[in-house]
C-alpha positions as CSV (number, residue, x, y, z in Angstrom):
1,M,0.9,-23.9,-14.9
2,A,1.2,-22.7,-11.3
3,A,4.8,-23.7,-10.7
4,D,6.3,-22.2,-13.9
5,S,4.1,-19.1,-13.7
6,L,5.1,-18.5,-10.0
7,E,8.8,-18.7,-10.9
8,T,8.4,-16.1,-13.7
9,F,6.3,-13.9,-11.5
10,M,8.9,-14.0,-8.8
11,T,11.6,-13.1,-11.4
12,W,9.4,-10.2,-12.6
13,M,8.9,-9.0,-9.0
14,R,12.7,-9.1,-8.4
15,V,13.9,-7.6,-11.7
16,E,11.0,-5.3,-12.9
17,Q,9.6,-4.3,-9.5
18,G,12.9,-4.3,-7.6
19,R,11.4,-6.0,-4.5
20,S,13.7,-7.2,-1.8
21,L,14.5,-10.8,-0.8
22,N,12.3,-10.6,2.3
23,T,9.4,-9.3,0.2
24,L,9.8,-12.0,-2.4
25,L,9.9,-14.7,0.3
26,A,6.7,-13.3,1.9
27,Y,4.9,-13.2,-1.5
28,R,6.0,-16.8,-2.3
29,R,4.8,-18.0,1.1
30,D,1.4,-16.3,0.7
31,I,0.9,-17.6,-2.8
32,D,2.1,-21.1,-1.9
33,S,-0.5,-21.1,0.9
34,Y,-3.2,-20.1,-1.6
35,V,-2.2,-22.8,-4.1
36,T,-2.2,-25.4,-1.3
37,W,-5.7,-24.2,-0.3
38,L,-6.9,-24.5,-3.9
39,T,-6.1,-28.2,-3.9
40,T,-8.5,-28.7,-1.1
41,Q,-11.2,-27.1,-3.3
42,K,-10.2,-29.3,-6.3
43,A,-9.2,-26.1,-8.2
44,T,-6.0,-24.7,-9.6
45,V,-4.6,-21.2,-10.3
46,S,-5.6,-21.5,-13.9
47,N,-9.3,-22.3,-13.3
48,A,-10.0,-20.6,-10.0
49,T,-12.9,-18.2,-10.0
50,T,-13.9,-15.1,-8.1
51,Q,-15.9,-17.3,-5.8
52,H,-12.8,-19.3,-5.0
53,L,-11.0,-16.1,-4.0
54,E,-13.9,-15.0,-1.9
55,R,-13.9,-18.3,-0.1
56,F,-10.2,-18.1,0.4
57,V,-10.5,-14.7,2.1
58,A,-13.2,-16.1,4.3
59,H,-10.9,-19.1,5.1
60,L,-8.2,-16.7,6.2
61,R,-10.5,-14.8,8.4
62,A,-11.9,-17.9,9.9
63,S,-8.4,-19.1,10.7
64,G,-8.0,-16.2,13.1
65,K,-5.5,-14.2,11.1
66,A,-5.4,-10.4,11.8
67,P,-7.1,-8.2,9.3
68,K,-3.8,-6.8,8.1
69,S,-2.4,-10.3,7.6
70,V,-5.5,-11.2,5.6
71,A,-5.2,-8.1,3.5
72,R,-1.5,-8.6,2.9
73,Q,-1.9,-12.3,1.8
74,F,-4.8,-11.4,-0.5
75,A,-2.8,-8.6,-2.0
76,A,0.0,-11.1,-2.9
77,V,-2.5,-13.3,-4.6
78,R,-4.2,-10.4,-6.4
79,M,-0.8,-9.2,-7.7
80,F,-0.1,-12.7,-9.0
81,Y,-3.3,-12.7,-10.9
82,R,-2.7,-9.3,-12.3
83,Y,0.6,-10.5,-13.6
84,L,-0.9,-13.6,-15.2
85,A,-3.5,-11.5,-16.9
86,Q,-1.0,-8.9,-18.2
87,E,1.2,-11.7,-19.6
88,G,-1.8,-13.4,-21.2
89,I,-1.3,-16.5,-19.1
90,R,-4.9,-16.1,-18.0
91,Q,-7.5,-14.4,-20.1
92,D,-9.2,-12.9,-17.1
93,N,-8.4,-11.7,-13.6
94,P,-10.8,-13.2,-11.1
95,A,-9.3,-11.0,-8.3
96,T,-10.7,-7.8,-9.7
97,Q,-14.2,-8.8,-8.8
98,V,-13.4,-9.4,-5.1
99,D,-14.3,-6.6,-2.7
100,G,-11.3,-5.1,-1.2
101,V,-10.2,-6.5,2.2
102,K,-10.9,-3.8,4.7
103,V,-7.9,-2.8,6.8
104,P,-8.6,-1.2,10.2
105,S,-6.6,1.9,10.8
106,S,-3.8,1.8,13.4
107,L,-5.0,3.8,16.4
108,P,-2.2,5.4,18.3
109,K,-2.1,4.6,22.0
110,G,-3.8,7.2,24.2
111,I,-5.9,8.6,21.3
112,S,-9.6,7.9,21.0
113,E,-11.3,7.4,17.7
114,D,-13.2,10.7,18.2
115,E,-9.9,12.5,18.7
116,V,-8.4,11.0,15.6
117,S,-11.5,11.9,13.6
118,L,-11.2,15.5,14.8
119,L,-7.6,15.5,13.7
120,L,-8.3,14.1,10.3
121,N,-11.1,16.6,9.8
122,A,-9.1,19.5,10.9
123,V,-7.5,19.9,7.5
124,T,-9.5,22.3,5.4
125,G,-8.9,23.9,2.1
126,V,-8.0,22.4,-1.4
127,D,-4.6,23.9,-2.1
128,S,-1.5,21.8,-2.5
129,F,-0.5,22.1,1.2
130,A,-3.9,21.2,2.5
131,R,-4.0,18.1,0.2
132,R,-0.5,17.1,1.3
133,D,-1.3,17.5,5.0
134,R,-4.5,15.5,4.7
135,A,-2.6,12.7,2.9
136,I,0.1,12.7,5.6
137,L,-2.4,12.4,8.4
138,E,-4.4,9.7,6.7
139,F,-1.2,7.8,5.7
140,L,0.2,7.8,9.3
141,Y,-3.2,6.7,10.7
142,A,-3.8,4.0,8.1
143,T,-0.4,2.4,7.9
144,G,1.0,2.9,11.4
145,A,4.2,4.1,9.7
146,R,6.8,6.0,11.7
147,V,7.5,9.6,10.7
148,A,11.0,8.6,9.6
149,E,9.4,6.0,7.2
150,L,7.0,8.6,5.8
151,C,9.8,11.1,5.2
152,T,11.9,8.5,3.2
153,L,8.9,7.4,1.1
154,S,9.3,7.5,-2.7
155,M,6.8,7.5,-5.4
156,S,8.0,4.0,-6.5
157,D,7.1,2.7,-3.1
158,I,3.4,3.2,-3.5
159,D,1.1,0.9,-5.5
160,M,-2.1,2.8,-5.9
161,Q,-3.8,0.0,-7.9
162,D,-3.5,-2.5,-5.1
163,S,-3.4,0.0,-2.2
164,L,0.0,-1.2,-1.0
165,V,3.0,0.7,0.3
166,R,6.6,-0.5,0.7
167,L,8.1,0.8,4.0
168,F,11.7,0.7,5.1
169,G,12.1,0.4,8.9
170,K,15.2,0.3,11.1
171,G,18.1,-1.4,9.5
172,S,16.4,-0.9,6.1
173,K,14.1,-3.8,6.8
174,E,11.4,-3.8,4.2
175,R,7.8,-4.6,4.7
176,I,4.6,-4.3,2.5
177,V,1.7,-2.6,4.2
178,P,-1.9,-2.4,2.8
179,F,-3.9,0.8,3.3
180,G,-7.7,1.4,3.2
181,R,-10.0,3.5,1.1
182,P,-9.7,6.8,3.0
183,C,-5.9,6.8,2.7
184,H,-6.1,5.8,-0.9
185,D,-8.5,8.7,-1.7
186,A,-6.4,11.2,0.2
187,L,-3.2,10.1,-1.7
188,R,-5.0,10.2,-5.0
189,D,-6.3,13.7,-4.2
190,Y,-2.7,14.7,-3.3
191,F,-1.3,13.2,-6.5
192,D,-3.8,15.1,-8.7
193,L,-3.0,18.4,-10.4
194,G,-4.0,20.5,-7.4
195,G,-1.8,18.6,-5.0
196,R,1.8,17.4,-5.3
197,P,2.3,18.8,-8.9
198,G,1.8,22.3,-7.3
199,L,4.8,21.7,-5.0
200,V,7.1,20.6,-7.8
201,P,9.9,23.2,-8.3
202,D,11.0,24.6,-11.7
203,K,14.2,22.7,-11.2
204,W,14.9,19.8,-8.8
205,S,17.7,20.4,-6.3
206,S,18.5,16.6,-6.5
207,R,17.2,13.5,-8.2
208,E,16.4,12.1,-4.8
209,D,14.0,14.9,-4.1
210,S,12.2,14.4,-7.4
211,D,11.0,10.9,-6.3
212,A,9.9,12.0,-2.8
213,V,6.2,11.5,-2.1
214,F,5.8,14.4,0.4
215,L,7.3,17.7,-0.6
216,G,7.9,20.9,1.3
217,V,7.6,24.5,0.2
218,H,10.8,24.5,-1.7
219,G,10.0,21.2,-3.5
220,T,12.4,19.2,-1.3
221,R,11.7,16.1,0.7
222,L,10.0,16.8,4.0
223,S,12.1,16.5,7.2
224,R,10.9,14.7,10.3
225,Q,10.6,18.0,12.1
226,A,8.4,19.4,9.3
227,V,6.1,16.4,9.6
228,F,6.0,16.8,13.4
229,N,5.1,20.5,13.0
230,I,2.3,19.6,10.5
231,V,0.8,17.1,13.0
232,R,1.0,19.6,15.9
233,K,-0.6,22.3,13.7
234,Y,-3.8,20.3,13.4
235,A,-3.7,18.7,16.8
236,A,-3.6,22.2,18.5
């Protein structure tokens, strides 16, 4: 089952999800690694259990992989199982019972954890702008994204179910980055009725703006300067 299902999964990722070649190669590499590991456990994709997945995560950690690498590889396997369950290839999804792999936030050089905590807690209020600003700060901290990457972020780039974001760096190089619970909660709060919907204009100025994650006062995509001003506001 694994080989055929993996091929259809990769096709689904390319056609339905619009993932780039680099992302597809990374997913295939991560899933192939998992399938190979399963053979050492005398198991297969079709009969692997939650316990197998937990042991696989432990194996990755024991091999010395960085926490973000472990989270990324597990995210690929989890996405694969979600696809298998959706298509009825497996009747269950063993990955749903595995505790999320914690991803340590990226701490900027020269900033202590206490200073970051003060910055994140400086956002008060529950209006649309406060929710947006809190989500921006949490996102930058959790993903290590550059401001330019945040500004070009589109709704279709964020996978809230698996806590993954697709970022486009210099030269449009694509990478998939996992984010932790605080960032997930801040984004979810921003996407709720009291957040981003409150910044949506009566009429979009462009289709490109309508897909933007972070919106400004006029319902347009935030500029880099606007994000810098937001960060300075709470760092003051």
